[in-house]
mmCIF file of the N, C-alpha and C atoms, coordinates in Angstrom:
data_MODEL
# 
_entry.id   MODEL 
# 
loop_
_atom_site.group_PDB 
_atom_site.id 
_atom_site.type_symbol 
_atom_site.label_atom_id 
_atom_site.label_alt_id 
_atom_site.label_comp_id 
_atom_site.label_asym_id 
_atom_site.label_entity_id 
_atom_site.label_seq_id 
_atom_site.pdbx_PDB_ins_code 
_atom_site.Cartn_x 
_atom_site.Cartn_y 
_atom_site.Cartn_z 
_atom_site.occupancy 
_atom_site.B_iso_or_equiv 
_atom_site.pdbx_formal_charge 
_atom_site.auth_seq_id 
_atom_site.auth_comp_id 
_atom_site.auth_asym_id 
_atom_site.auth_atom_id 
_atom_site.pdbx_PDB_model_num 
ATOM 1   N N  . MET A 1 1  ? -33.469 0.630   15.750 1.00 0.00 ? 1  MET A N  1 
ATOM 2   C CA . MET A 1 1  ? -32.408 0.266   14.882 1.00 0.00 ? 1  MET A CA 1 
ATOM 3   C C  . MET A 1 1  ? -31.315 -0.907  15.657 1.00 0.00 ? 1  MET A C  1 
ATOM 4   N N  . THR A 1 2  ? -31.105 -1.883  15.135 1.00 0.00 ? 2  THR A N  1 
ATOM 5   C CA . THR A 1 2  ? -30.136 -2.757  15.849 1.00 0.00 ? 2  THR A CA 1 
ATOM 6   C C  . THR A 1 2  ? -28.528 -2.501  15.482 1.00 0.00 ? 2  THR A C  1 
ATOM 7   N N  . ASP A 1 3  ? -27.910 -3.231  16.368 1.00 0.00 ? 3  ASP A N  1 
ATOM 8   C CA . ASP A 1 3  ? -26.583 -3.032  16.547 1.00 0.00 ? 3  ASP A CA 1 
ATOM 9   C C  . ASP A 1 3  ? -25.857 -3.074  15.071 1.00 0.00 ? 3  ASP A C  1 
ATOM 10  N N  . SER A 1 4  ? -26.337 -4.089  14.723 1.00 0.00 ? 4  SER A N  1 
ATOM 11  C CA . SER A 1 4  ? -25.755 -4.420  13.215 1.00 0.00 ? 4  SER A CA 1 
ATOM 12  C C  . SER A 1 4  ? -26.115 -3.043  12.321 1.00 0.00 ? 4  SER A C  1 
ATOM 13  N N  . ASP A 1 5  ? -27.301 -2.584  12.191 1.00 0.00 ? 5  ASP A N  1 
ATOM 14  C CA . ASP A 1 5  ? -27.761 -1.464  11.438 1.00 0.00 ? 5  ASP A CA 1 
ATOM 15  C C  . ASP A 1 5  ? -26.777 -0.328  11.946 1.00 0.00 ? 5  ASP A C  1 
ATOM 16  N N  . LYS A 1 6  ? -26.299 -0.015  13.142 1.00 0.00 ? 6  LYS A N  1 
ATOM 17  C CA . LYS A 1 6  ? -25.642 0.966   13.566 1.00 0.00 ? 6  LYS A CA 1 
ATOM 18  C C  . LYS A 1 6  ? -24.200 0.808   12.896 1.00 0.00 ? 6  LYS A C  1 
ATOM 19  N N  . TYR A 1 7  ? -23.742 -0.267  13.060 1.00 0.00 ? 7  TYR A N  1 
ATOM 20  C CA . TYR A 1 7  ? -22.333 -0.705  12.493 1.00 0.00 ? 7  TYR A CA 1 
ATOM 21  C C  . TYR A 1 7  ? -22.175 -0.452  11.202 1.00 0.00 ? 7  TYR A C  1 
ATOM 22  N N  . ARG A 1 8  ? -23.331 -0.758  10.058 1.00 0.00 ? 8  ARG A N  1 
ATOM 23  C CA . ARG A 1 8  ? -23.340 -0.405  8.721  1.00 0.00 ? 8  ARG A CA 1 
ATOM 24  C C  . ARG A 1 8  ? -23.444 1.285   8.464  1.00 0.00 ? 8  ARG A C  1 
ATOM 25  N N  . ALA A 1 9  ? -24.107 1.863   9.524  1.00 0.00 ? 9  ALA A N  1 
ATOM 26  C CA . ALA A 1 9  ? -24.087 3.057   9.238  1.00 0.00 ? 9  ALA A CA 1 
ATOM 27  C C  . ALA A 1 9  ? -22.941 3.789   9.502  1.00 0.00 ? 9  ALA A C  1 
ATOM 28  N N  . ASN A 1 10 ? -22.199 3.415   10.614 1.00 0.00 ? 10 ASN A N  1 
ATOM 29  C CA . ASN A 1 10 ? -20.977 3.899   10.658 1.00 0.00 ? 10 ASN A CA 1 
ATOM 30  C C  . ASN A 1 10 ? -19.980 3.529   9.688  1.00 0.00 ? 10 ASN A C  1 
ATOM 31  N N  . ALA A 1 11 ? -20.004 2.303   9.120  1.00 0.00 ? 11 ALA A N  1 
ATOM 32  C CA . ALA A 1 11 ? -19.278 2.023   7.949  1.00 0.00 ? 11 ALA A CA 1 
ATOM 33  C C  . ALA A 1 11 ? -19.394 3.002   6.786  1.00 0.00 ? 11 ALA A C  1 
ATOM 34  N N  . ARG A 1 12 ? -20.709 3.093   6.743  1.00 0.00 ? 12 ARG A N  1 
ATOM 35  C CA . ARG A 1 12 ? -20.940 4.092   5.461  1.00 0.00 ? 12 ARG A CA 1 
ATOM 36  C C  . ARG A 1 12 ? -20.237 5.621   5.660  1.00 0.00 ? 12 ARG A C  1 
ATOM 37  N N  . TYR A 1 13 ? -20.568 5.967   6.800  1.00 0.00 ? 13 TYR A N  1 
ATOM 38  C CA . TYR A 1 13 ? -19.949 7.014   7.192  1.00 0.00 ? 13 TYR A CA 1 
ATOM 39  C C  . TYR A 1 13 ? -18.439 7.187   6.940  1.00 0.00 ? 13 TYR A C  1 
ATOM 40  N N  . CYS A 1 14 ? -17.790 6.247   7.417  1.00 0.00 ? 14 CYS A N  1 
ATOM 41  C CA . CYS A 1 14 ? -16.294 6.178   7.273  1.00 0.00 ? 14 CYS A CA 1 
ATOM 42  C C  . CYS A 1 14 ? -16.021 6.184   5.724  1.00 0.00 ? 14 CYS A C  1 
ATOM 43  N N  . LEU A 1 15 ? -16.759 5.361   5.086  1.00 0.00 ? 15 LEU A N  1 
ATOM 44  C CA . LEU A 1 15 ? -16.326 4.979   3.458  1.00 0.00 ? 15 LEU A CA 1 
ATOM 45  C C  . LEU A 1 15 ? -16.881 6.743   2.663  1.00 0.00 ? 15 LEU A C  1 
ATOM 46  N N  . ARG A 1 16 ? -17.881 7.471   3.000  1.00 0.00 ? 16 ARG A N  1 
ATOM 47  C CA . ARG A 1 16 ? -17.887 8.686   2.597  1.00 0.00 ? 16 ARG A CA 1 
ATOM 48  C C  . ARG A 1 16 ? -16.579 9.784   3.103  1.00 0.00 ? 16 ARG A C  1 
ATOM 49  N N  . GLU A 1 17 ? -16.126 9.584   4.182  1.00 0.00 ? 17 GLU A N  1 
ATOM 50  C CA . GLU A 1 17 ? -15.259 10.059  4.799  1.00 0.00 ? 17 GLU A CA 1 
ATOM 51  C C  . GLU A 1 17 ? -13.633 9.910   3.700  1.00 0.00 ? 17 GLU A C  1 
ATOM 52  N N  . ALA A 1 18 ? -13.563 8.627   3.521  1.00 0.00 ? 18 ALA A N  1 
ATOM 53  C CA . ALA A 1 18 ? -12.528 7.982   2.843  1.00 0.00 ? 18 ALA A CA 1 
ATOM 54  C C  . ALA A 1 18 ? -12.691 8.716   1.212  1.00 0.00 ? 18 ALA A C  1 
ATOM 55  N N  . ASP A 1 19 ? -13.598 8.911   0.712  1.00 0.00 ? 19 ASP A N  1 
ATOM 56  C CA . ASP A 1 19 ? -14.046 9.539   -0.582 1.00 0.00 ? 19 ASP A CA 1 
ATOM 57  C C  . ASP A 1 19 ? -13.619 11.136  -0.504 1.00 0.00 ? 19 ASP A C  1 
ATOM 58  N N  . LYS A 1 20 ? -13.696 11.768  0.739  1.00 0.00 ? 20 LYS A N  1 
ATOM 59  C CA . LYS A 1 20 ? -13.025 12.971  0.583  1.00 0.00 ? 20 LYS A CA 1 
ATOM 60  C C  . LYS A 1 20 ? -11.808 13.206  1.174  1.00 0.00 ? 20 LYS A C  1 
ATOM 61  N N  . ALA A 1 21 ? -11.305 12.268  1.524  1.00 0.00 ? 21 ALA A N  1 
ATOM 62  C CA . ALA A 1 21 ? -9.770  12.338  2.119  1.00 0.00 ? 21 ALA A CA 1 
ATOM 63  C C  . ALA A 1 21 ? -8.746  12.853  1.040  1.00 0.00 ? 21 ALA A C  1 
ATOM 64  N N  . ALA A 1 22 ? -7.989  13.722  1.259  1.00 0.00 ? 22 ALA A N  1 
ATOM 65  C CA . ALA A 1 22 ? -6.933  14.276  0.373  1.00 0.00 ? 22 ALA A CA 1 
ATOM 66  C C  . ALA A 1 22 ? -5.568  13.568  0.309  1.00 0.00 ? 22 ALA A C  1 
ATOM 67  N N  . HIS A 1 23 ? -5.182  12.772  1.557  1.00 0.00 ? 23 HIS A N  1 
ATOM 68  C CA . HIS A 1 23 ? -3.966  12.034  1.674  1.00 0.00 ? 23 HIS A CA 1 
ATOM 69  C C  . HIS A 1 23 ? -4.515  10.504  1.524  1.00 0.00 ? 23 HIS A C  1 
ATOM 70  N N  . PRO A 1 24 ? -3.369  9.841   0.801  1.00 0.00 ? 24 PRO A N  1 
ATOM 71  C CA . PRO A 1 24 ? -3.932  8.448   0.782  1.00 0.00 ? 24 PRO A CA 1 
ATOM 72  C C  . PRO A 1 24 ? -3.916  7.691   2.184  1.00 0.00 ? 24 PRO A C  1 
ATOM 73  N N  . ASN A 1 25 ? -2.880  7.953   2.843  1.00 0.00 ? 25 ASN A N  1 
ATOM 74  C CA . ASN A 1 25 ? -3.060  7.493   4.245  1.00 0.00 ? 25 ASN A CA 1 
ATOM 75  C C  . ASN A 1 25 ? -4.311  7.413   5.051  1.00 0.00 ? 25 ASN A C  1 
ATOM 76  N N  . ASP A 1 26 ? -4.871  8.749   4.937  1.00 0.00 ? 26 ASP A N  1 
ATOM 77  C CA . ASP A 1 26 ? -6.102  9.175   5.503  1.00 0.00 ? 26 ASP A CA 1 
ATOM 78  C C  . ASP A 1 26 ? -7.044  8.357   4.873  1.00 0.00 ? 26 ASP A C  1 
ATOM 79  N N  . LYS A 1 27 ? -7.021  8.292   3.482  1.00 0.00 ? 27 LYS A N  1 
ATOM 80  C CA . LYS A 1 27 ? -7.867  7.419   2.914  1.00 0.00 ? 27 LYS A CA 1 
ATOM 81  C C  . LYS A 1 27 ? -8.023  5.905   3.510  1.00 0.00 ? 27 LYS A C  1 
ATOM 82  N N  . GLN A 1 28 ? -6.950  5.536   3.644  1.00 0.00 ? 28 GLN A N  1 
ATOM 83  C CA . GLN A 1 28 ? -6.796  3.974   3.873  1.00 0.00 ? 28 GLN A CA 1 
ATOM 84  C C  . GLN A 1 28 ? -7.246  3.969   5.541  1.00 0.00 ? 28 GLN A C  1 
ATOM 85  N N  . SER A 1 29 ? -6.930  4.924   6.244  1.00 0.00 ? 29 SER A N  1 
ATOM 86  C CA . SER A 1 29 ? -7.492  4.894   7.715  1.00 0.00 ? 29 SER A CA 1 
ATOM 87  C C  . SER A 1 29 ? -9.011  4.799   7.471  1.00 0.00 ? 29 SER A C  1 
ATOM 88  N N  . TRP A 1 30 ? -9.540  5.637   6.971  1.00 0.00 ? 30 TRP A N  1 
ATOM 89  C CA . TRP A 1 30 ? -11.182 5.277   6.901  1.00 0.00 ? 30 TRP A CA 1 
ATOM 90  C C  . TRP A 1 30 ? -11.538 4.119   6.435  1.00 0.00 ? 30 TRP A C  1 
ATOM 91  N N  . ILE A 1 31 ? -10.941 3.537   5.470  1.00 0.00 ? 31 ILE A N  1 
ATOM 92  C CA . ILE A 1 31 ? -11.485 2.543   4.932  1.00 0.00 ? 31 ILE A CA 1 
ATOM 93  C C  . ILE A 1 31 ? -11.057 1.093   5.997  1.00 0.00 ? 31 ILE A C  1 
ATOM 94  N N  . ASP A 1 32 ? -10.036 1.246   6.473  1.00 0.00 ? 32 ASP A N  1 
ATOM 95  C CA . ASP A 1 32 ? -9.839  0.134   7.631  1.00 0.00 ? 32 ASP A CA 1 
ATOM 96  C C  . ASP A 1 32 ? -10.887 0.518   8.664  1.00 0.00 ? 32 ASP A C  1 
ATOM 97  N N  . MET A 1 33 ? -11.213 1.705   8.951  1.00 0.00 ? 33 MET A N  1 
ATOM 98  C CA . MET A 1 33 ? -12.128 1.598   10.125 1.00 0.00 ? 33 MET A CA 1 
ATOM 99  C C  . MET A 1 33 ? -13.704 1.361   9.617  1.00 0.00 ? 33 MET A C  1 
ATOM 100 N N  . ALA A 1 34 ? -13.767 1.573   8.363  1.00 0.00 ? 34 ALA A N  1 
ATOM 101 C CA . ALA A 1 34 ? -15.080 1.040   7.953  1.00 0.00 ? 34 ALA A CA 1 
ATOM 102 C C  . ALA A 1 34 ? -15.233 -0.684  7.892  1.00 0.00 ? 34 ALA A C  1 
ATOM 103 N N  . GLU A 1 35 ? -14.098 -1.310  7.721  1.00 0.00 ? 35 GLU A N  1 
ATOM 104 C CA . GLU A 1 35 ? -13.919 -2.556  7.661  1.00 0.00 ? 35 GLU A CA 1 
ATOM 105 C C  . GLU A 1 35 ? -13.923 -3.259  8.935  1.00 0.00 ? 35 GLU A C  1 
ATOM 106 N N  . THR A 1 36 ? -13.611 -2.528  10.055 1.00 0.00 ? 36 THR A N  1 
ATOM 107 C CA . THR A 1 36 ? -13.706 -3.058  11.432 1.00 0.00 ? 36 THR A CA 1 
ATOM 108 C C  . THR A 1 36 ? -15.243 -2.625  11.855 1.00 0.00 ? 36 THR A C  1 
ATOM 109 N N  . TRP A 1 37 ? -15.773 -1.632  11.625 1.00 0.00 ? 37 TRP A N  1 
ATOM 110 C CA . TRP A 1 37 ? -17.107 -1.511  11.666 1.00 0.00 ? 37 TRP A CA 1 
ATOM 111 C C  . TRP A 1 37 ? -17.904 -2.679  11.170 1.00 0.00 ? 37 TRP A C  1 
ATOM 112 N N  . LEU A 1 38 ? -17.758 -3.039  9.996  1.00 0.00 ? 38 LEU A N  1 
ATOM 113 C CA . LEU A 1 38 ? -18.450 -4.373  9.283  1.00 0.00 ? 38 LEU A CA 1 
ATOM 114 C C  . LEU A 1 38 ? -18.012 -5.563  9.850  1.00 0.00 ? 38 LEU A C  1 
ATOM 115 N N  . GLY A 1 39 ? -16.833 -5.876  10.103 1.00 0.00 ? 39 GLY A N  1 
ATOM 116 C CA . GLY A 1 39 ? -16.291 -7.010  10.995 1.00 0.00 ? 39 GLY A CA 1 
ATOM 117 C C  . GLY A 1 39 ? -16.968 -7.047  12.364 1.00 0.00 ? 39 GLY A C  1 
ATOM 118 N N  . MET A 1 40 ? -17.724 -6.216  12.809 1.00 0.00 ? 40 MET A N  1 
ATOM 119 C CA . MET A 1 40 ? -18.403 -6.188  14.220 1.00 0.00 ? 40 MET A CA 1 
ATOM 120 C C  . MET A 1 40 ? -19.738 -6.983  14.072 1.00 0.00 ? 40 MET A C  1 
ATOM 121 N N  . ILE A 1 41 ? -20.255 -7.030  12.687 1.00 0.00 ? 41 ILE A N  1 
ATOM 122 C CA . ILE A 1 41 ? -21.553 -7.595  12.388 1.00 0.00 ? 41 ILE A CA 1 
ATOM 123 C C  . ILE A 1 41 ? -21.560 -9.168  12.588 1.00 0.00 ? 41 ILE A C  1 
ATOM 124 N N  . PRO A 1 42 ? -22.273 -9.609  13.351 1.00 0.00 ? 42 PRO A N  1 
ATOM 125 C CA . PRO A 1 42 ? -22.230 -11.230 13.649 1.00 0.00 ? 42 PRO A CA 1 
ATOM 126 C C  . PRO A 1 42 ? -22.743 -11.848 12.329 1.00 0.00 ? 42 PRO A C  1 
ATOM 127 N N  . PRO A 1 43 ? -21.660 -13.147 11.959 1.00 0.00 ? 43 PRO A N  1 
ATOM 128 C CA . PRO A 1 43 ? -21.889 -13.657 10.752 1.00 0.00 ? 43 PRO A CA 1 
ATOM 129 C C  . PRO A 1 43 ? -23.400 -13.836 10.195 1.00 0.00 ? 43 PRO A C  1 
ATOM 130 N N  . ALA A 1 44 ? -24.057 -14.309 11.415 1.00 0.00 ? 44 ALA A N  1 
ATOM 131 C CA . ALA A 1 44 ? -25.483 -14.667 10.787 1.00 0.00 ? 44 ALA A CA 1 
ATOM 132 C C  . ALA A 1 44 ? -26.086 -13.583 10.467 1.00 0.00 ? 44 ALA A C  1 
ATOM 133 N N  . GLN A 1 45 ? -25.786 -12.122 10.829 1.00 0.00 ? 45 GLN A N  1 
ATOM 134 C CA . GLN A 1 45 ? -26.456 -10.982 10.111 1.00 0.00 ? 45 GLN A CA 1 
ATOM 135 C C  . GLN A 1 45 ? -26.131 -10.190 9.199  1.00 0.00 ? 45 GLN A C  1 
ATOM 136 N N  . ARG A 1 46 ? -24.966 -10.804 8.592  1.00 0.00 ? 46 ARG A N  1 
ATOM 137 C CA . ARG A 1 46 ? -24.337 -10.084 7.472  1.00 0.00 ? 46 ARG A CA 1 
ATOM 138 C C  . ARG A 1 46 ? -25.174 -10.439 6.083  1.00 0.00 ? 46 ARG A C  1 
ATOM 139 N N  . THR A 1 47 ? -25.052 -9.752  5.171  1.00 0.00 ? 47 THR A N  1 
ATOM 140 C CA . THR A 1 47 ? -25.715 -9.860  3.969  1.00 0.00 ? 47 THR A CA 1 
ATOM 141 C C  . THR A 1 47 ? -24.902 -10.458 3.457  1.00 0.00 ? 47 THR A C  1 
ATOM 142 N N  . PRO A 1 48 ? -25.169 -11.128 1.979  1.00 0.00 ? 48 PRO A N  1 
ATOM 143 C CA . PRO A 1 48 ? -24.278 -11.900 1.263  1.00 0.00 ? 48 PRO A CA 1 
ATOM 144 C C  . PRO A 1 48 ? -23.123 -11.159 0.541  1.00 0.00 ? 48 PRO A C  1 
ATOM 145 N N  . GLU A 1 49 ? -23.157 -10.201 0.571  1.00 0.00 ? 49 GLU A N  1 
ATOM 146 C CA . GLU A 1 49 ? -22.075 -9.156  0.000  1.00 0.00 ? 49 GLU A CA 1 
ATOM 147 C C  . GLU A 1 49 ? -21.096 -9.150  1.202  1.00 0.00 ? 49 GLU A C  1 
ATOM 148 N N  . GLU A 1 50 ? -21.642 -8.619  2.236  1.00 0.00 ? 50 GLU A N  1 
ATOM 149 C CA . GLU A 1 50 ? -20.690 -8.289  3.335  1.00 0.00 ? 50 GLU A CA 1 
ATOM 150 C C  . GLU A 1 50 ? -19.876 -9.471  3.806  1.00 0.00 ? 50 GLU A C  1 
ATOM 151 N N  . THR A 1 51 ? -20.573 -10.898 3.601  1.00 0.00 ? 51 THR A N  1 
ATOM 152 C CA . THR A 1 51 ? -20.037 -12.179 3.867  1.00 0.00 ? 51 THR A CA 1 
ATOM 153 C C  . THR A 1 51 ? -18.984 -12.206 2.955  1.00 0.00 ? 51 THR A C  1 
ATOM 154 N N  . TYR A 1 52 ? -19.138 -12.023 1.615  1.00 0.00 ? 52 TYR A N  1 
ATOM 155 C CA . TYR A 1 52 ? -18.026 -12.140 0.665  1.00 0.00 ? 52 TYR A CA 1 
ATOM 156 C C  . TYR A 1 52 ? -16.973 -11.351 0.585  1.00 0.00 ? 52 TYR A C  1 
ATOM 157 N N  . GLU A 1 53 ? -17.217 -9.861  0.972  1.00 0.00 ? 53 GLU A N  1 
ATOM 158 C CA . GLU A 1 53 ? -16.231 -9.053  1.490  1.00 0.00 ? 53 GLU A CA 1 
ATOM 159 C C  . GLU A 1 53 ? -15.462 -9.498  2.549  1.00 0.00 ? 53 GLU A C  1 
ATOM 160 N N  . HIS A 1 54 ? -16.205 -9.897  3.433  1.00 0.00 ? 54 HIS A N  1 
ATOM 161 C CA . HIS A 1 54 ? -15.298 -10.346 4.653  1.00 0.00 ? 54 HIS A CA 1 
ATOM 162 C C  . HIS A 1 54 ? -14.389 -11.541 4.362  1.00 0.00 ? 54 HIS A C  1 
ATOM 163 N N  . ALA A 1 55 ? -14.704 -12.445 3.533  1.00 0.00 ? 55 ALA A N  1 
ATOM 164 C CA . ALA A 1 55 ? -13.876 -13.487 3.163  1.00 0.00 ? 55 ALA A CA 1 
ATOM 165 C C  . ALA A 1 55 ? -12.736 -13.168 2.303  1.00 0.00 ? 55 ALA A C  1 
ATOM 166 N N  . VAL A 1 56 ? -13.044 -12.451 1.397  1.00 0.00 ? 56 VAL A N  1 
ATOM 167 C CA . VAL A 1 56 ? -11.781 -11.620 0.538  1.00 0.00 ? 56 VAL A CA 1 
ATOM 168 C C  . VAL A 1 56 ? -10.998 -10.958 1.246  1.00 0.00 ? 56 VAL A C  1 
ATOM 169 N N  . ARG A 1 57 ? -11.449 -10.234 2.247  1.00 0.00 ? 57 ARG A N  1 
ATOM 170 C CA . ARG A 1 57 ? -10.590 -9.347  3.114  1.00 0.00 ? 57 ARG A CA 1 
ATOM 171 C C  . ARG A 1 57 ? -9.775  -9.890  4.157  1.00 0.00 ? 57 ARG A C  1 
ATOM 172 N N  . HIS A 1 58 ? -9.959  -11.322 4.679  1.00 0.00 ? 58 HIS A N  1 
ATOM 173 C CA . HIS A 1 58 ? -9.264  -12.169 5.386  1.00 0.00 ? 58 HIS A CA 1 
ATOM 174 C C  . HIS A 1 58 ? -8.490  -13.232 4.719  1.00 0.00 ? 58 HIS A C  1 
ATOM 175 N N  . GLN A 1 59 ? -8.713  -13.562 3.284  1.00 0.00 ? 59 GLN A N  1 
ATOM 176 C CA . GLN A 1 59 ? -8.336  -14.505 2.601  1.00 0.00 ? 59 GLN A CA 1 
ATOM 177 C C  . GLN A 1 59 ? -6.490  -14.024 2.521  1.00 0.00 ? 59 GLN A C  1 
ATOM 178 N N  . SER A 1 60 ? -6.228  -13.091 2.258  1.00 0.00 ? 60 SER A N  1 
ATOM 179 C CA . SER A 1 60 ? -5.228  -12.324 2.021  1.00 0.00 ? 60 SER A CA 1 
ATOM 180 C C  . SER A 1 60 ? -4.238  -12.545 3.340  1.00 0.00 ? 60 SER A C  1 
ATOM 181 N N  . THR A 1 61 ? -4.872  -12.706 4.738  1.00 0.00 ? 61 THR A N  1 
ATOM 182 C CA . THR A 1 61 ? -4.054  -12.626 5.869  1.00 0.00 ? 61 THR A CA 1 
ATOM 183 C C  . THR A 1 61 ? -3.792  -14.147 6.180  1.00 0.00 ? 61 THR A C  1 
ATOM 184 N N  . GLN A 1 62 ? -4.159  -14.903 5.569  1.00 0.00 ? 62 GLN A N  1 
ATOM 185 C CA . GLN A 1 62 ? -3.999  -16.316 5.891  1.00 0.00 ? 62 GLN A CA 1 
ATOM 186 C C  . GLN A 1 62 ? -2.444  -16.832 5.443  1.00 0.00 ? 62 GLN A C  1 
ATOM 187 N N  . HIS A 1 63 ? -1.924  -16.111 4.361  1.00 0.00 ? 63 HIS A N  1 
ATOM 188 C CA . HIS A 1 63 ? -0.542  -16.253 3.847  1.00 0.00 ? 63 HIS A CA 1 
ATOM 189 C C  . HIS A 1 63 ? 0.453   -15.950 4.821  1.00 0.00 ? 63 HIS A C  1 
ATOM 190 N N  . GLY A 1 64 ? 1.686   -16.812 4.857  1.00 0.00 ? 64 GLY A N  1 
ATOM 191 C CA . GLY A 1 64 ? 2.861   -16.450 5.784  1.00 0.00 ? 64 GLY A CA 1 
ATOM 192 C C  . GLY A 1 64 ? 3.378   -15.552 5.020  1.00 0.00 ? 64 GLY A C  1 
ATOM 193 N N  . SER A 1 65 ? 4.437   -14.614 5.616  1.00 0.00 ? 65 SER A N  1 
ATOM 194 C CA . SER A 1 65 ? 5.225   -13.969 5.054  1.00 0.00 ? 65 SER A CA 1 
ATOM 195 C C  . SER A 1 65 ? 6.131   -14.477 4.071  1.00 0.00 ? 65 SER A C  1 
ATOM 196 N N  . SER A 1 66 ? 6.147   -13.679 2.980  1.00 0.00 ? 66 SER A N  1 
ATOM 197 C CA . SER A 1 66 ? 7.180   -14.261 1.636  1.00 0.00 ? 66 SER A CA 1 
ATOM 198 C C  . SER A 1 66 ? 8.482   -14.177 2.108  1.00 0.00 ? 66 SER A C  1 
ATOM 199 N N  . LYS A 1 67 ? 9.232   -15.388 1.323  1.00 0.00 ? 67 LYS A N  1 
ATOM 200 C CA . LYS A 1 67 ? 10.501  -15.813 1.683  1.00 0.00 ? 67 LYS A CA 1 
ATOM 201 C C  . LYS A 1 67 ? 11.203  -15.237 0.401  1.00 0.00 ? 67 LYS A C  1 
ATOM 202 N N  . THR A 1 68 ? 10.520  -14.980 -0.421 1.00 0.00 ? 68 THR A N  1 
ATOM 203 C CA . THR A 1 68 ? 11.083  -14.902 -1.926 1.00 0.00 ? 68 THR A CA 1 
ATOM 204 C C  . THR A 1 68 ? 11.804  -13.104 -1.901 1.00 0.00 ? 68 THR A C  1 
ATOM 205 N N  . ARG A 1 69 ? 12.991  -13.004 -2.444 1.00 0.00 ? 69 ARG A N  1 
ATOM 206 C CA . ARG A 1 69 ? 13.494  -11.891 -2.571 1.00 0.00 ? 69 ARG A CA 1 
ATOM 207 C C  . ARG A 1 69 ? 13.014  -11.370 -3.702 1.00 0.00 ? 69 ARG A C  1 
ATOM 208 N N  . HIS A 1 70 ? 12.743  -9.925  -3.778 1.00 0.00 ? 70 HIS A N  1 
ATOM 209 C CA . HIS A 1 70 ? 12.361  -9.255  -5.039 1.00 0.00 ? 70 HIS A CA 1 
ATOM 210 C C  . HIS A 1 70 ? 13.353  -8.380  -5.357 1.00 0.00 ? 70 HIS A C  1 
# 
């Protein structure tokens, strides 16, 4: 098993735990951990789906803070 396979397995575990979480904050923490594990996979070893999901997750972090009053 490669490191990337281990990272994927850990991410799947986190997502299963997120599905079982009763509290929204706990669920989000498990999802965040899953994303961290998947982010550790070198880009050249990512599946097309992982590459897409990584790009989508990080697209929103490229924006500066909003100056608009809501």
